C-alpha positions in Angstrom: -0.2 -0.1 -0.2 1.1 3.4 -0.7 2.5 5.3 2.4 1.0 8.6 2.5 3.5 11.4 3.3 1.3 14.6 3.6 1.1 14.8 7.0 -2.6 15.5 8.9 -1.8 19.1 9.8 -0.6 19.9 6.4 -3.8 18.3 4.7 -6.0 20.1 7.4 -4.7 23.2 6.7 -4.6 22.7 2.7 -8.5 21.8 2.9 -9.2 24.7 4.6 -7.8 27.0 2.4 -10.7 26.6 -0.2 -13.0 28.9 2.5 -10.4 30.6 3.6 -9.7 32.2 0.2 -13.1 33.9 0.0 -13.3 35.0 3.7 -13.1 38.6 4.5 -9.4 38.1 5.3 -8.0 35.7 2.8 -4.4 36.0 3.9 -4.9 35.8 7.8 -1.4 34.8 8.2 0.2 37.6 6.6 0.4 40.8 9.2 -1.1 44.3 8.0 1.3 45.8 6.6 3.1 47.1 3.2 3.7 43.9 1.5 0.3 42.8 2.3 -1.5 45.6 1.1 0.5 45.6 -2.4 -0.3 42.0 -2.8 -4.2 42.7 -2.5 -4.2 46.2 -3.9 -2.7 44.6 -6.8 -5.5 41.6 -7.3 -8.1 43.8 -6.7 -6.8 46.0 -9.6 -6.6 43.7 -12.4 -9.4 41.7 -11.4 -12.3 44.2 -10.8 -14.4 44.6 -13.8 -14.3 48.5 -15.2 -10.8 48.7 -13.6 -8.3 50.4 -15.8 -5.7 47.7 -15.0 -8.6 44.4 -15.4 -6.7 41.8 -16.7 -8.5 39.0 -18.5 -8.4 35.4 -16.9 -6.5 33.7 -19.4 -3.8 36.0 -19.0 -3.7 36.1 -15.3 -0.7 33.9 -14.7 1.4 34.1 -11.2 4.6 31.8 -11.3 6.5 30.7 -8.0 9.8 29.6 -7.1 9.5 26.7 -4.2 12.7 26.1 -2.6 12.6 29.0 -0.1 9.9 30.6 -1.5 7.2 27.7 -1.0 8.8 25.5 1.4 12.1 25.8 3.6 15.8 25.4 2.0 18.2 24.9 4.9 20.3 23.5 5.9 20.5 21.9 2.3 18.1 21.9 -0.9 15.5 19.0 0.3 16.1 17.0 -3.1 19.9 17.4 -2.4 18.6 15.3 1.0 16.8 13.3 -1.2 19.8 12.4 -3.3 22.3 11.7 -0.6 19.8 9.4 1.2 19.7 7.9 -2.4 23.5 7.1 -2.5 22.7 5.1 0.6 20.1 2.8 -0.4 22.0 2.4 -4.0 25.4 2.1 -2.5 25.2 -2.3 -2.3 24.9 -2.2 -5.8 27.8 -0.4 -6.8 30.4 -1.3 -4.7 32.6 1.1 -6.9 31.2 4.2 -5.5 33.2 3.4 -1.9 36.8 4.9 -3.7 35.0 7.3 -5.8 33.9 10.5 -4.9 31.5 12.4 -4.3 30.0 8.6 -3.4 33.0 8.5 -1.2 32.5 11.4 0.9 28.9 10.6 1.0 28.9 7.7 2.5 31.5 8.2 4.7 29.3 11.3 6.3 31.6 13.7 4.5 29.7 16.7 3.5 32.5 18.8 3.0 34.5 16.2 0.8 31.3 15.9 -1.2 30.4 19.7 -1.6 34.4 19.9 -2.9 33.4 18.7 -6.5 31.4 21.4 -7.0 28.9 21.5 -9.5 30.2 18.7 -11.3 30.1 16.4 -8.6 26.4 17.3 -7.8 25.4 17.1 -11.5 27.0 13.3 -11.2 25.0 12.5 -7.6 21.8 13.7 -9.0 22.4 11.3 -12.6 23.4 8.3 -10.2 20.8 8.9 -8.1 17.5 10.0 -10.4 18.0 8.2 -13.5 18.1 4.4 -14.4 14.2 3.8 -13.9 11.3 4.6 -15.2 9.1 8.0 -14.3 6.6 5.8 -12.4 9.7 4.4 -10.3 11.0 7.8 -9.9 7.6 9.3 -8.5 7.3 6.1 -6.4 10.8 6.7 -4.8 10.1 10.0 -3.8 6.7 9.8 -2.4 8.3 7.5 -0.6 11.6 9.3 1.0 8.9 12.0 1.7 6.7 9.3 3.7 9.5 8.4 5.9 12.2 11.3 5.9 12.2 14.1 8.5 14.0 17.5 8.8 16.9 17.3 10.7 15.9 20.4 12.9 12.2 20.0 13.0 11.8 16.4 13.3 8.7 16.7 11.0 7.9 15.3 7.6 9.7 17.5 4.6 6.1 18.9 3.5 5.2 19.9 6.6 7.9 22.9 6.3 5.8 24.6 3.8 5.1 28.5 4.5 1.4 28.8 5.5 1.5 32.4 4.4 2.2 31.3 0.8 -0.1 28.7 1.0 -2.8 31.3 1.5 -1.5 33.5 -1.4 -1.4 30.6 -3.8 -5.2 29.6 -3.1 -6.1 33.5 -2.6 -5.0 34.0 -6.6 -6.9 31.1 -7.6 -9.8 32.5 -6.0 -9.5 35.4 -7.8 -9.0 33.5 -11.3 -5.3 33.2 -11.3 -3.2 30.0 -12.7 -0.5 29.2 -10.4 2.7 28.0 -11.8 6.0 26.5 -10.1 9.0 27.6 -12.0 12.0 26.2 -9.8 15.9 25.0 -10.2 14.5 21.6 -8.6 13.8 18.8 -10.6 10.6 18.6 -12.2 9.7 15.3 -11.4 10.8 15.6 -8.0 7.9 18.4 -7.4 5.4 16.9 -9.1 5.5 14.0 -6.6 4.2 16.2 -4.3 3.0 20.0 -5.6 -0.8 19.4 -6.4 -1.3 17.4 -2.8 0.7 20.1 -1.0 0.2 23.4 -2.9 -2.9 22.8 -5.1 -0.5 23.2 -8.1 -1.4 20.0 -10.9 1.9 18.6 -12.5 1.6 20.1 -15.9 1.9 23.7 -14.0 5.1 22.3 -12.8 8.2 23.7 -14.2 11.8 22.5 -13.4 15.1 21.4 -13.8 15.2 17.8 -16.0 17.2 15.1 -16.7 17.0 13.4 -20.4 14.0 11.0 -21.1 13.2 8.3 -23.4 10.1 6.2 -24.5 11.0 2.2 -24.2 9.0 -0.9 -24.3 10.1 -3.2 -21.4 8.5 -6.2 -20.8 5.8 -5.4 -23.1 4.5 -2.1 -21.2 5.4 1.0 -22.5 7.3 3.3 -20.0 9.3 6.7 -20.1 12.9 5.9 -19.0 15.0 8.5 -17.0 18.6 8.8 -18.2 21.1 9.4 -16.0 21.8 13.0 -18.0 20.9 16.4 -17.4 18.7 17.6 -20.2 17.6 21.7 -19.0 18.3 23.3 -15.5 15.8 25.6 -14.7 17.8 28.4 -12.7 18.6 32.2 -13.3 18.4 32.9 -17.0 16.7 29.5 -17.7 13.6 30.3 -15.7 12.0 32.7 -18.2 13.4 30.2 -21.0 11.6 27.4 -19.1 8.3 30.0 -18.2 8.4 30.2 -22.6 9.0 27.3 -23.4 6.3 25.3 -21.0 4.2 27.9 -20.2 3.8 30.2 -23.0 2.8 33.7 -21.7 4.7 36.2 -19.7 3.1 35.7 -15.9 1.9 39.3 -14.8 3.0 38.0 -11.3 6.1 36.3 -9.8 7.6 35.0 -6.3 10.9 34.5 -5.4 13.4 34.5 -2.6 17.0 34.3 -4.1 19.1 35.8 -6.8 18.3 32.7 -8.7 14.8 34.2 -9.1 16.1 37.5 -10.5 15.9 37.0 -14.5 12.3 35.3 -13.3 11.1 38.4 -11.7 12.5 41.0 -14.1 11.1 38.7 -17.2 7.8 39.6 -15.5 8.0 42.6 -14.3 9.0 44.3 -17.6 6.2 43.4 -19.8 3.2 45.8 -20.8 0.2 46.5 -18.3 0.2 46.0 -14.8 3.0 43.4 -13.1 4.0 42.5 -9.9 7.1 41.4 -8.1 8.0 39.8 -4.7 10.9 38.2 -3.0 10.6 36.6 0.5 13.4 37.5 2.7 14.6 34.9 5.1 15.0 37.4 8.3 13.6 35.0 11.0 16.5 33.3 13.1 13.7 32.1 15.7 11.0 30.7 14.0 13.1 29.7 10.4 16.6 31.2 9.4 18.1 34.4 8.6 20.1 34.2 5.3 20.5 36.3 2.6 23.7 37.7 0.8 26.2 34.9 2.1 24.8 32.0 2.1 25.6 28.8 0.9 21.7 28.0 -0.8 19.4 30.9 -1.3 21.8 33.9 -1.9 20.3 37.0 -2.1 22.5 40.2 -3.0 21.4 41.6 -6.4 17.7 41.1 -6.0 17.7 43.0 -2.3 20.1 45.5 -3.8 17.6 46.5 -6.6 14.4 45.2 -5.4 12.8 48.6 -4.6 13.9 50.5 -7.3 12.3 47.7 -9.7 9.6 48.2 -8.0 9.2 44.3 -6.1 8.0 44.2 -3.1 10.5 42.7 -0.3 8.5 40.3 2.5 10.4 40.2 6.0 9.4 36.8 7.4 10.1 38.3 11.0 7.8 41.3 10.2 4.7 40.6 7.4 4.1 37.1 8.7 2.4 36.2 11.9 3.1 32.3 11.7 5.6 30.7 9.3 4.6 27.0 9.4 1.4 25.0 9.5 2.3 23.4 12.4 2.9 26.7 14.9 0.3 27.2 17.5 
């Protein structure tokens, strides 16, 4: 029987969002302030009949980064944690890994040694742990991992570490005729394994990095085989390309948290008509983490420097969010 990976608390919250989105205050976890006012005012302007800034529903496209924008990303990207666990799981089938980095360092628990390989080493890890199986087998592997693995700090399933204010925002936008897409540097099939249950975003509205795939017939059954080779990186300048290629419309709203999202926000907000860009700033070391310019993950430097002159909203976790995670009391 397939394990149920969505925790009860997240599921209950997600079910409640339908009614919350049409309530007087559709964003209850957001403190009343400039950030919340900017969101509500923009949505009102582009959805109210008779408004000079009315946008027809087909063009109400909103794109969201995932890591650090919809759920947490520290102390490492959750997909990387999945890959590291997969190395340990698959090691018995690959005896050569015990003498070959980055696998050797991962198996020894030497994360510094594993990181020394840089991007090349990371891509090698992804290829070895994400390829060599069918798309259905990979989907099952991700769901099984999410059902059994817990975050090292919070001791909760990774799917509990979604941001309640952003869940409310997704529901609020959909209630106002928006189509919400995830556009993230994470693996597209990794995110599709949970995005619909956790965020209400169906798999066809998820854009991400991918490895090469091909159609095969195995034992008389058609399958999509995953190859150990990178196909597309949906990060930085790749995000506008991914939006153009897979969505086909320039969004009117974009949400990110790092300089990896800069080009996505730039592309979105440089179009004609009403536009909206927002950056989630991680500045709450108590409830989450505080990091930006010098972080090894989710670095935010250029976006922090240029957001205001570009008219982008900067959201302070500390000052603008009443609650960060759904499990908080």
